[in-house]
C-alpha positions, 0 to 999 in steps of 0.5 A: 752910578749903577749900569742900567738895562735898555733897548738900543741900537738901530743907528746907522754910522759911518767912520774909520776903523782898525782891527785890534785886540785887548792885549794889543791895546795894553802895550803903547807900542802896539795900541791902535785905538789912540792913533785912530781917535787922533787921526779922526780929530786931526783929519777932521773926519767927522766933517767928511761924513755925509748925512750926519744926524747929530753933529758933534756926537760921536760913537766908538763902535766895537764889532766883529768880535773874534770870540770874547774880550780877549780876541780880536775885534774891530773899532770904528770911530764914527758919527750917526747918519741917516743913510749909508748910501754914500761912503767917503773913500776909506770909510766904513758904514754899518748899522748897530743892531737893535738889541738889549744893552747894559749902559755904563755911564762914564763921568769925568774927563775923557779918556780916563772916564772911558778907561774907568768905565771899561774897568766897570764893564769888565768887573760887572760881567766877571761878577754878575751872572744875571746878564751875559755879553753877546759880543755882537756890537757894543758902542761908546756914545759921546755927546758934547754938552755946550752948557757944561762945556764937557763931553758926556759919555756912556758905554753900551754893551750888547747882552743876550736875551734871557729865556 
């Protein structure tokens, strides 16, 4: 499926995070993202997040980019909430900015579907001059579909508004 451009964001999220980089994630010894997701599930952190708006739906929020995809960034594994007023100890809260996003579907079993979708993101932006990444806040959205007994996922990449 082709990516689509949409307005999005504006969501408040609470979760746990790490600081990492593309090059760190390429090496299983220095990769932090798999451990972050593992901790989130093993410690059942979603259940500790107050004011969740859609239980079972998770977000992986990429923010605080040092530069572009080659620099350091923060990832927060989170759930959408109605309020950021009560943050559990050790958790972070943020609002995903409202903006223009290119949305890439991630079909198939997780995590391979997400890995392939990120390949699609990098290919799309390396070959397309129509849109440029903003490197503000990007996010993966995961929705559990009980009827299909599977997780549906998308990657939302913030883009600069064209003049």
